N, C-alpha and C positions, 0 to 999 in steps of 0.2 A: 195229098187224103183227098179223098170228096167222100160223101156222108149222104145217106138217103135213107131219108128215114119211114119204118116201115108200121104201116098202118097207117089212119086218121093222123098224123104230123106230120108239123110242117115246122122246118128250119131256119133260123130267121136272125140275121145280123141287127143287131137291136143298134140304135142308134144313140150317138153316145148325148149324153147329158153337159151343161154345161157346167163351167169349171165356175164362172166366176156371172156375176149381173154385165150387164152395160155399160153403170154407172164403176165397176170394176169391183166392187165388191166379191170378194171367194165365198163361195157361201159352200158351208160344210158338209159332208158325206151325210149329216143326221140331218139335216134338212133339203136336202135333195127331194125332189119331190121327180118320183120313175115314170119317166115317158114312157108309153109303150108300146113305141113304135118302134119300127125296122123294114127292113128290104129281107122278099124269099129270099132263099139259096138253093133248097130244094123242097117236093114234096111227094110225101106219100101216095097211097089210094085208099083208098073205101074198105070195109071188108070183103066186101062182093066184085073187090077188080077198078070200077071204076076211079078213073082219077077224079081229085081233087079241084073244085072250079081256081084255081089256084098255078100263079107257074113261076117260074127265078125272075126277080128282078122286079113282079108288084111289091107296091108300097103296101103298108097293112098298120091297123092297128090291133092290137091283141089283150085281152086281158090273164086273169088266172092265178090262181096263186102256185099249179101244178107245172112245174115247168122245169127241166136239163136244161142249165148255165153247159157247158165244157168250154175249152180250149181248141185250136185248131191252128194250126203257123201260127201261134202267137197272135194270134182274133178270138176275141169273144164271140161266143155263136149261143142260142136257148133254143132249142126244141120241144113244141107246143102240141096240143091236142089242139087240133083240126076245131074241135066247138068251143074254143075260146079266143078262133079267132073273128073278132068283132067286124071289121073293113075294112074295105078295100080300097085305096084313096086312089083316084083320078089325077 
């Protein structure tokens, strides 16, 4: 199943967090710092129909608290508004 965001939104596959430290100590969920980095899977368009300056495969940093978490084919994804995309990594 394919998902295409509607409006200025971006579908992201977030990177998984480390379960343990380099020294082998397991990190409890309450102590994990959420990295907000992921790979762009699909993008919507601006309200006027112009394309967003992102494409599938881009690695981005994102922020914000308003995001939709979804599961598709046993994989976790996040849909965020374009205004919450902080940077594109090269």
